N, C-alpha and C positions, 0 to 999 in steps of 0.2 A: 697355082700355088695354094690359093685359099681353099679350093676343092680338095686338094691332096691333104691339107692340114685338117680339114673337117673330117675327111674319111679316117685319118689316123686317130683323131680324138674319139670318133665314134667306135672304131675297132677296139681301142684301148678300154673304153668304157664297157663295151660288151665283154671283152676278155676278162677284165678285173672282176666283173660281177658273176660271170658264168663259169669261168675256168679257175681263177685264183680265189681261194677262200682262206683267209688267214686264220690261225687257230684262235679259239676262244680263250682269253686269258682271265683267270679268276685271281682276285687279290684279297688278302686279309693280313692282319697282324697277329703274331703269337701273343700269349699272355705277358711275355717279357719285352714286347715291342719290336721284335724282328719282323721285317716285311717279307711276305710270302707271295710268290707269283707261280701259279699252277695252270698247267694245260693237261687235260685228260686225253690220252691217246691209247686206244686198245688194239692198235694194229699189230703190235709185237708184245710179247710178255717181258717187257723191259721197263725199268724205271731209271731215269737220269736225274741226278740232283747236283746242284752246286750251292755252296755257301760262300759268300764273298763279304769282305770287310774293307772299309776305307783304310787300308794298311799297305798301300803301295810305296814305291821308292820315294815319293815326295814327302813321306812321313819321317824319313831319315833326317838326322842332323849331319852336317858335313863331317864331323869327327866320328860319326858312326855309320858312314856310308856303307851300304851292303847289309845292314841289320835287318831291314824289312824283308829282303829276299831270303836271307839265311833263316829267319824265323819261319817264313812260309815253307821253305824247303825242308825244315826239320820236323814239321808237324807229324808227318806219317812215318817217322823213323824212330818211333818209340813213344807209346801213349797208353794210358789207362792200365798199366801193369803188363803190357804186351811189348815184346822186343820188335825190332825192325823185321826180323825173319818171321816171327810169329804172325805179325800183321800181314806180311806178303803171302805166307803159306795159307792162312785162313781165308783170305780173299780169293786166292787161286782155287781153293777147294770148292768154293761156291760159284766160281766163274765171274766174280766181280772185279771191276777195274777202278783204280784211283787215277785221278789226273789233277792238274793244278793250273792256275793262270796267275799272271803277275804283270803289272805295268806301273806307270807312274801314280795312278790313282788307286788301283784295286789290288787286293791279294785274295785268292780264293782256292778252294779245293773242290774237286768233283768226284762223284761216284756213279758208276753204272752197275746195276745189279739186275738179276732176274726178278720178276715180280712175284714169283711163287713164294709162299709164306716162309718156308724154312730158309731158303737162300737169302731172301730179303732180310729176314730177321738177323741172320749172322752178319751180313754185310753192313746193315745199319748199326748194329752194336759196335762194330769196329770203327765205322765212320764217326759215330758219336764220340767215342773215346778220343779219336784223333783231333776232333774239333774242340772238345771240352777238357781233355786231360793230357795235353802234350807234356812230355817229360824232358825233352832236349838233353838226352844222355851225353855225358861229358866226352866219352870216347868217340861216339858218333859225331859229335860237334867238331872235334878236332879233325876227324877224317874229312868231313864236308868242307871245313875251312881250307884244308890242304888242297882239295879238289878245285875249289873256287879260285884259289890263288894260282894254281897251275894253269887253269883256264884263262885267267887274266893275263898271265905272263905269255902264254901262247898267242893269245889274240892281239896283244899290244904291239906286235911287230907286223901285223897284217894291215894292208892299206885301207881296207873297208872299215875296220875297227877304228883305226886312227882318224879317219875322216869323220865317222859318226860321232865319236867322242869329242873331237875338236869342234865340230859343228854345234853340238848341243851346249857346250860351254860358251861358245860365242853367242848363241841365240838366247840363252837363259841366264848367263852370268851366275849370280849367287842365288837365283830362284831355285826352289826345290826341284823343279823339272830338269834342271841342269845337272843333277847328281847322277852318277853312274849307278844304274839299278843293281848291278852285281857287286858294286863297291870297288874300292881300290886296295891294292896289296897291303898297305900299311893299316888301313882301317879294318879290313877283314881279319887280319892277323891279331888285332887287338881285341876283337869281340870276345866276350865271356858269356858263360851260361846265364848269369844274372841279367845281362843285357837283353837276351832273348826273352827271359821270363818277364822282365819289366815291359818290354815292347808288347808282348802278347797280352799282358794284363791291361795295358793302356789302350789297345786298339781292337782286340777281339772280344767285343761285348755284344750282348744280345740286341740292344737297341741300335747297334752299328751294323747288324747283319742283314744281308739280302739273300733270301733263300729262293732258288728257282727249282721247280719240280715239273717234270713231264713224264708221262708214261701210263702204264696199265694199272692204275689204282683209282680209288674213289676220292672225292673231295675230303671225306671224313678221314680216310687213311692218310692223305697228304697232310692234313692238319695235325694228325697225331705224330707223323714223322717230323714235321717242323718243330713241334714242341719238344720232342725228344732230343733234337740236335742243338737246342739253345737254352734249355731250362736250367743248366748248370753253369752257364756263362755269367760273367758280371753283367748287371742290368744295363749300366751305362759306361761308355768309354771314358777313361781318365783324360785322354788327349783327344778332343774332338774339334780341334782348331781347323778352320777352313784353309784351303790352299790360297796363298796370296795372289792378287792379280799379276798378270805377266806384263812387264814393261816393254815399251817400244824399243826396237833395235836401231843401231846406227850402222850404215853400210860399211863393210870391211871384208877384205879378201886375205885369206891366209894361204900361203903357198909353202908346202912342206916337201922336202926332198925325200925320195924313196927309191930303192933299186927296182921296183916293179916295172914291167915293160909298158904298162898302161897307167894313165892318170885317172884317178878317181875324183870326180867333180861333184860336189854337193852344194846346193843353194837352199837357204831357208829363211822363213819369215814367220813371226807369230801368226797362227792361223785362226782357228775357231774353237768355240766351246761346243760340247755335245748338244746343249740345248740352245744353240745360237740361232737368232732370228734369221740370219743369212744362210743357214745350213744348206737348204736345198738349192738356191742359186749357186752357191760355191761348189756344192757336190756335182751338179750337172755341168757347170762351167769347167770344173777340173777334168771331167771326163773328156770334154772336147779338147782341152789344152794338152793334157799328158796322161790322163788316167785311162784312156780308151784303147791302149795298145797301138796296133797298126793304123787305127783310124784317127789318132790324135794329131794335133798340129806339130807338136814337138817331134814325134816320130817321123812325120812327113818331111820336115825341114832338116832334121839332124841325120836321119838314116837314109830315107828314100832319095832325097834331093842331093845330099852331099856325101853320104857314106862316112860320116864322122864317128858313128857309134853303132854298135849292133842293137842296143836298146837304150831308151831314154824314157823317164817316167816322171810323173808328179803326183802328189797325194796330199790330202789333209788328214791329220791324225787328231781328231777332236778329243779333248779331255775335259775335266771339270772346269779348268781355266783354258786359255788358248794353247792348244797343242800345235805342233809344227805344221806349216805348209812347206813341203820339201820337193825339190827337183833334183834328180840324180842321173848320172851317166858315167860311162867309162870310155876312154878314147886313147889313141896313141899319144905318147908324150909330146911329140912334135906338133900335134894337132890340138892340144889342150886349150890354148888361148883362143884359137878360132872357134872351137866347139863351145867354149864359154860365151864368146861374143854372140854367136848365133842363138844360143839358148836365151840370153838376155834380150836380144832383139825380138824373138818370138813372143816372149812374155810381155814385153812392153807393148808390142803391137796388139796382142790379145786384150790387154787391159784398156788400151786407147780406143780400140775399134769394137770390141766385143765379138761374139760369135755370129755367124750367119744363120739364117733360118733353116737351111738344109742341114748344117752341122747340128743345130739344136734338135731337129726332128730325128736325125740318126741317133743322137745320144739318148734321147728319150726312148726310142724303140729298143735300144740295147739295154738300158737300165731297167726299163719296165719288163721287157721280155725275159731278162735274166733273173729277175727278182725271185720268182718261185723256186729257182735252184738254190737260193740262199736259205730256203726253209724246207728242204727235201729230206731232212733227217732230224731225229730227236736232238742230237748233239748241237746242230745248228740252231734249232729253235731254243734250246736251253741257253745258248750264248746270247740270243736276243732277249730272252726273259731276264737274264742277269743284267744286261745293259740297261734295259728299260727300268728295272728296279733300282739299280744303283744311281742312275741319273734322274730318277723321278720323271721319266717320260710318260706320256699318256698311255693308258691301256690300249688305246686305238692306234698306237704308233704304226703297227704293221699294216693296218687298213689304210691309214692316212698316207703312207709312204708313196704309193702309186699315184694317188691324187696330187700330192705335193710335187712330185717330179713332173707330172704332166702339166701342171699349172705354171711352171717356170717359163719365163719369157727371156728373149735376148736382152731386153732392156734391163731386167732384174739382174742378169748375170753381169753385164757391163757395169752397172751401178755398184753391185756388191764387190767385184774385184777392184774397181777403181777406189773405193773407200777403204778396203781392207788390206790390199797387197800393194806395197810401194817398192818397186824394183831397186830404187836408189838406197833403200834401207835394208836390203837383204844382206845376210852374212853368207860368205862363200868360202869353201875349202877346196884346195886342189892338192891332193896327196899324190906325189909322183910328178911334181911340176918340172918343167924343162930347166935343166941346170943353166944358171946364168954365167 
């Protein structure tokens, strides 16, 4: 066993040094305080850019639930004197694409454009207007509110939506992470143009911005782009309050009737922060428990041994404060209580005993071997740059990842899970519970 482990460590060391080379990340600040993370890549004549702000759903007030999402959604629907159609047509003419991202912590918008001067200039002009001069047109705002409300109504009868919303409310209570990112029907209906303008002015500031750039341009060109995207933003955010700490939970099970043929079962516990000192032991441990697909313990016990579910999973969703640790599965209604009991037993045994050395070795091989695939495109690297920037992670994060995974021990995993995850305190939802 010791020889096998030595060989594995040696091979990983050779692999990480000779095969995998993480991109070189350059960092600086614009004159207005925005943080910029840049990777030069001349492989394709393309530039990818993202601009993110601490303007996620946790910045909502309960009575304004959905405001952060609607503000982000409206950015590209009229800005800098251009209508929604003019923006879309101009970008299409130069082959550029807009995207966006949104979660509890962050809101951002992305651009992919050709690096050739003419196409890039047109795309960046529009992108700059979207970020710095959004107009939130009244007629478009009403249309988008109608669409969001219709989506909420449609989703509200679906068992997976009911389970997720109930779980987050149970897990976070009145904490901002418990708010519905899309909002609620009543709160979205009440939002007005001035609400969006006020939210934008409060959170979309230069000093609050994280700019990630990767592509076929020079450092000097990247610096010029970053300046042009933020020099007309307010210098500092009006509302820069931190997300409050997440409180501990008290164990509770919510059983909700639903006509679906299967029960949707979700369990959750406050998990970890993005810069958590237990990040890698929890990451590797979760791969063994339920994050590794068919090789995980939960899959082996729930599906392979008992046939209680087609799929079962677990994951950590790290945020600025403790994001959820979640386990989920679907099963026949008449098997829901048995499936829940088995899931709870597997988790308790894992926490009490920790993983075995063979499980750990297999998990490391999969995590390390698959890591280069997470960086095999500009868009994937861009996402990592934005994450590193937003959470102030080291510029060496991508280099450190493999070493950190390889260094995890079974003792560290057992210790981290026993301190951080308490099965008796987990909240649980069963939508489609057996009728009593």
